[in-house]
N, C-alpha and C positions, 0 to 999 in steps of 0.2 A: 504494500500500500504506500503510495507516494506522499500523501498528505499526512505528515508526521503529527501535526497539531491535532487534526481530527481523530487520528488513532489514539492519541494520548487521552482525549476526552473519554473514549470508550474504555480504554485500559483503566483509567481512574475509576470509572463507574463499576467495573467488574471487581477491582481490588476492594472498593468500598463494600460491595455485596458480599464478597468472600469473608471479609473481616466481620461484618454484621452477622452473617450466618454462624460464624464461629462463636460470637458472643451469645447468640441464641442457644448454643449447645447443639447445633445441627451439623457441625463440621468437625467431628473428632479426628485426631491424628492428622494425616495428610489427605483425608478423604474429600470428596465433593468436587464439582466442577461447574463452571458458569461461562456462558457465552452470549454474545450479541451479534446479530446479523449486520454486516457492514453495507454502506451505500453501494449502489451499482458502479459508481465511478471508481471504487476501490479495486475492481477486478484487476488481476486474477484472485485477489484476496476476497473471500466470501464471508467469513465470520471471524471475530476475535474470540479467543478462548483461553481460559486459565491453563497454565502449564502443569505438567504432571509432577506428583511427589513433593508438593510444597505445603508446608503448614499454613493453614488459612488464618491463624492468629496474626501472623506477621506478613501476610501476602502483600506484595508491592506491585504497582502498575507495570514495572519493567519485567514482571514474570507472566505477562499476557502476550500472546503471539497471534498472528494472523494465519489462517489456513485457507486453502482453496475449496472448491466444491466437492472434492473427494477427501477432504480432511488432511491434506498434506501442507506442511509449513511453506510459506512463500518468502521471497526475497532473501533466500539463503539463511533464514533464521535457524539457529542451532538449538533453541529451546525444544523440549519434547512436549507435544500437546497431550492433553488428557487421554488416557487409554480409551475413554468412552466418547471420543470426538465424533465418531461416525453416528452415534445416537443423536447428537446435536444436529449434525448435518442432515440426517434423515428427517428430523422433526421440522427443520426449516423447509425442506422440500415438500413434506407431506401436509403441513399446516399453514405455511406462509407466516409463521411466527417471526417476531422481531428479536426475541431474547429467550433463552432456555436456561433454567437453573436446576441444579441437582443437589439435594441434601441427604444427609444420613442421620436423621433424628432417631431417637430411641423408639418413639411411637411408630414411626414409619417402618422401621426394620422389624419391629415386633408384630404389628398388625398385618404386614404384608405376607406373613407366614400363616395367617389365621383363616384365609379364604382361598378358594380355588380360582384358577385363571378364568373360568367361565362365569364366575359370580361377580368378582370385583367387590370393592367396599361401597356400600350404599349409604348415602347421607340424605336425611330429610328432616324437616322441622326445625333446623338450626337457622337462626337469624343471619349468621355470618355467610350463609350461602349466597346472599345478595352481594357479596364482595366479588363474585365471579362475573365476568362480562356476560351479558345476555340473560342473567338471572335476576328477576325483580320481585321475587316472593320467597319466603321460607317454605311455603306450601308446595314443595316440588321434590323431586328425587334426582340427585346427582350421583352418578356412578364413577368411582375412581378405578379404572382397570388395574388388574394385577397380572404381571407376566413373570414366568420363571426366569431366574437369573442365569447368565451364561458368560463364560470368558471368551467365547467366540463372538466378538462384537459385530462383525459384518452379518453373521447369521441372525443374531439377536435383533439387530436393526431391521432386517428384512421381515422377521417374524412379527415384530410390533407394528411395522408400517401397514401390513395387510389386515391388522385387527383393531386399529384405532377407530373408535366410533365417531367418525367425522360428521355425522348427520345431526348431532345435537351438541350443545356446549360441552366441550371436552378440553381441559387445559392441564391435564396431568395424568400420570400413571405411577404405579409402584412396581419395583422389581423385588421379587420375593427374597426376604432375608437381606436386603440390600438398602434400598432407600427410595426417595421420591423424586420424580421429574415433573417440572411444571414449565409452562411457557405462556407468553402473552405477546401482544402486538409491539411492545417496547419493554425496556427494562423496568420501568415503574409499574406497568401492568403485571409483568411476570412476578415481580416482588410481591405485589398485592395478592396474586393468586397463591404464591408460596405461603404467605402468612395465613390465608384462609384455610388452605389444606392442612397445614401443620396444626392450626388451632382445632380443626375438625378431627384430625387424627388423635390429638390429645383428649378431646371430648369422648371420642369413641373408646379409647383405651380406658378412661375412667368409668364410662358406662359399663363396659364389660367387666372391669375389676370389681364393681360394686353389685353387679348382678341385677340391674333393673333395665327395662327396655328404654331405648333412646327417646321414644315419643310418649312416654308415660306422663 
């Protein structure tokens, strides 16, 4: 990407998100990854993404790199992109999103192992559902899909792409035993969607722990 100043703005935003997620307790060790889609004029750079293996507590903007449409670093960058870069790239192609955020909260990791892939996690009756784009009432049902985790990221991306429910508001999914992916039209929207889903996951965990129905 030639416009260094523009890229710095995106890198600053991703570094802020990474450190914020760490403070929330959603980014233990060196886990999690965050990206934003770059403007068309940035080609061949397609998106900016956090580099691999870096502690998010101290994550800095210079640890963000640009990758192309197949997830490869551009402009001779020697940083290693997140191992899950192809999941981000897939979501940009499949959903038209402007930003993708991935966290490893305790609630997400735990609850992602409690349901089957065909069921997903169902949320209804919670006021905070209205924080999702296109949802204007708590009296609805939002399903957060759950997919089996895999170290074969290309295969995993292909599997998820064919199963995303794109006909209704869908801004996230869980990887079983792993964590949460969310997206939105821009970083601010993706961050809001992340807060909504992490809150709902905590609520669902508490509901199950205390043994009463979510809509009682």
